[in-house]
C-alpha positions as CSV (number, residue, x, y, z in Angstrom):
1,M,0.0,0.0,0.0
2,G,1.5,3.3,-1.1
3,Y,-0.6,5.4,1.3
4,G,1.3,5.0,4.5
5,G,-1.3,2.5,5.9
6,Y,-4.2,4.8,5.1
7,A,-6.9,4.1,2.6
8,P,-6.9,6.5,-0.4
9,G,-8.8,9.6,0.4
10,A,-8.7,9.1,4.2
11,N,-6.8,12.4,4.7
12,S,-8.4,14.1,1.7
13,R,-9.7,17.7,2.0
14,M,-12.5,16.8,-0.3
15,Q,-15.8,16.9,1.5
16,G,-19.2,15.5,0.8
17,P,-22.4,17.5,0.7
18,Q,-22.9,19.8,3.7
19,S,-25.6,19.2,6.3
20,D,-28.3,21.8,6.8
21,F,-26.5,22.8,10.0
22,E,-23.3,23.6,8.0
23,Q,-25.2,25.4,5.3
24,A,-26.9,27.5,7.9
25,L,-23.6,28.3,9.5
26,R,-22.2,29.4,6.1
27,G,-25.2,31.5,5.3
28,L,-24.5,34.2,7.9
29,P,-23.8,37.7,6.6
30,L,-20.0,38.1,6.1
31,D,-19.7,41.3,8.2
32,K,-21.5,39.8,11.3
33,A,-20.2,36.2,11.0
34,D,-17.3,36.5,13.5
35,D,-19.3,38.0,16.4
36,T,-22.3,35.7,15.7
37,L,-20.1,32.6,15.6
38,D,-18.4,33.7,18.9
39,I,-21.8,33.8,20.7
40,L,-23.0,30.6,19.1
41,D,-19.7,28.9,20.1
42,K,-20.1,30.1,23.7
43,L,-23.7,29.0,24.0
44,T,-22.9,25.6,22.5
45,R,-19.8,24.9,24.6
46,N,-21.9,25.8,27.7
47,V,-24.4,23.1,26.8
48,V,-21.7,20.6,25.9
49,R,-19.8,21.1,29.2
50,V,-22.9,21.0,31.4
51,P,-25.7,19.3,29.5
52,K,-28.2,19.1,32.4
53,E,-27.9,22.8,33.4
54,E,-31.3,24.5,32.7
55,K,-29.9,28.0,32.4
56,F,-27.6,26.9,29.5
57,R,-30.6,25.3,27.6
58,K,-32.6,28.5,27.4
59,I,-31.9,31.6,25.3
60,K,-34.0,34.8,25.7
61,L,-34.1,36.3,22.2
62,T,-34.8,39.7,23.8
63,N,-31.6,39.9,25.7
64,K,-29.6,42.9,24.4
65,K,-26.5,41.0,23.4
66,I,-28.5,38.0,21.9
67,M,-30.7,40.5,19.9
68,E,-27.6,42.2,18.5
69,L,-25.7,39.0,17.6
70,I,-28.4,36.5,16.9
71,T,-32.0,37.7,16.6
72,E,-31.1,40.7,14.3
73,V,-28.6,38.7,12.2
74,D,-30.0,37.0,9.1
75,G,-29.8,33.2,9.5
76,A,-28.5,33.1,13.1
77,V,-31.8,31.8,14.6
78,T,-31.9,29.2,11.8
79,V,-28.5,28.0,12.9
80,L,-29.8,27.4,16.4
81,R,-32.9,25.7,15.1
82,E,-30.8,23.4,13.0
83,M,-28.9,22.4,16.2
84,G,-32.2,21.5,17.8
85,W,-33.3,24.6,19.6
86,V,-37.1,25.2,19.6
87,D,-39.5,28.0,20.5
88,S,-40.5,27.8,24.1
89,G,-44.1,29.1,23.8
90,E,-43.6,31.6,26.6
91,D,-44.8,35.2,26.4
92,E,-41.2,36.4,25.8
93,P,-39.5,35.1,22.7
94,T,-37.3,32.3,23.9
95,L,-35.5,29.3,22.5
96,I,-35.1,26.2,24.5
97,L,-33.0,23.0,23.9
98,P,-35.2,20.0,24.7
99,E,-33.7,17.4,27.1
100,T,-33.9,14.9,24.2
101,V,-31.4,16.9,22.2
102,T,-27.7,16.4,23.0
103,L,-25.1,18.7,21.5
104,A,-21.7,17.1,20.9
105,F,-18.3,18.9,20.7
106,E,-17.2,16.8,17.7
107,V,-20.3,17.7,15.7
108,H,-21.6,21.2,16.8
109,V,-18.5,23.0,18.2
110,V,-16.2,21.6,15.5
111,K,-18.6,22.8,12.7
112,I,-18.6,26.3,14.2
113,I,-14.8,26.3,14.2
114,E,-14.9,25.2,10.5
115,A,-17.3,27.9,9.8
116,R,-14.9,30.4,11.3
117,D,-12.2,29.2,8.9
118,F,-14.6,29.5,6.0
119,Y,-15.4,33.1,6.9
120,K,-11.8,33.9,7.3
121,K,-11.1,32.7,3.8
122,E,-14.2,34.5,2.5
123,K,-13.1,37.8,4.0
124,E,-9.6,37.3,2.4
125,N,-11.3,36.6,-1.0
126,E,-13.5,39.7,-0.6
127,K,-10.5,41.8,0.2
128,R,-8.6,40.5,-2.9
129,R,-11.7,41.1,-5.1
130,Q,-12.0,44.7,-3.9
131,H,-8.3,45.3,-4.4
132,R,-8.6,43.9,-8.0
133,E,-11.6,46.2,-8.7
134,E,-9.7,49.2,-7.4
135,R,-6.6,48.3,-9.4
136,D,-8.6,47.7,-12.5
137,A,-10.5,50.9,-12.2
138,A,-7.3,52.8,-12.1
139,D,-5.9,51.2,-15.2
140,P,-7.5,52.8,-18.4
141,S,-6.2,50.0,-20.7
142,K,-8.2,47.4,-18.8
143,Q,-11.3,49.6,-19.1
144,V,-10.9,49.8,-22.9
145,V,-10.5,46.0,-23.1
146,R,-13.6,45.5,-20.9
147,E,-15.7,47.9,-23.1
148,Q,-14.6,46.1,-26.3
149,M,-15.5,42.8,-24.7
150,E,-19.0,44.1,-24.0
151,I,-19.4,45.4,-27.5
152,D,-18.3,42.1,-28.9
153,A,-20.7,40.2,-26.7
154,R,-23.6,42.5,-27.8
155,E,-22.5,42.0,-31.5
156,R,-22.5,38.2,-31.1
157,A,-25.9,38.3,-29.5
158,T,-27.4,40.1,-32.4
159,R,-26.1,37.5,-34.9
160,G,-28.2,34.8,-33.5
161,P,-27.2,31.2,-32.8
162,A,-24.0,29.8,-34.4
163,Q,-24.4,27.8,-37.6
164,A,-23.0,24.3,-38.0
165,S,-20.2,24.1,-40.4
166,V,-20.2,21.5,-43.1
167,A,-17.0,19.7,-43.8
168,K,-16.0,19.3,-47.5
169,K,-13.9,16.6,-49.0
170,L,-10.8,17.9,-50.7
171,N,-10.1,16.1,-53.9
172,D,-6.5,16.8,-54.2
173,G,-5.7,16.8,-50.5
174,P,-3.0,14.7,-48.8
175,R,-3.4,10.9,-48.9
176,I,-3.8,9.6,-45.4
177,V,-2.2,6.2,-44.7
178,R,-3.6,4.2,-41.8
179,A,-1.8,1.5,-39.8
180,A,-4.3,-1.1,-41.2
181,D,-3.3,-0.1,-44.8
182,L,0.2,-1.2,-43.9
183,G,-0.9,-4.4,-42.2
184,I,-0.1,-3.3,-38.7
185,G,-2.5,-4.6,-36.1
186,K,-4.0,-7.3,-38.3
187,S,-3.8,-10.9,-37.2
188,S,-1.9,-13.2,-39.5
189,G,-3.8,-16.2,-38.0
190,G,-1.2,-17.8,-35.9
């Protein structure tokens, strides 16, 4: 085995489809993701450390910090619901984690850490994209090329769909010799 004892792909960075929880974590707004992930991490770690503690299994959505970092952030409440949190039915908007739901470090906290890495890369990509746009806006030659590309695209669109070409046989073209013409690859019956 040429894989150091590991099956092929065991250490691969290729990942399968994301769970609904992972998709929810990666659906947070880029500008609020760090702070929201911090509070989600804290809430989750509290439940993982002391799973029977009632105060950790209840989130008041009207709490000032919770409102700022979860309630008013698109997708943050969805992340909690994907983890198993449900509406309490009390007068005050509250989420509770039923006793039947167990949060695990390996599943929930690790996915939050992975989401942090994802947002770090996304912020770097956004920074590069903005830098490219600023650089390209300052270069008049790139603007000319971009405008010419747009003109060409409009011109192609007005022509309609491309027509299929019809190949024509050339009478006095080169003679092509195939291996079979020379007897190569033919069985001589042996």
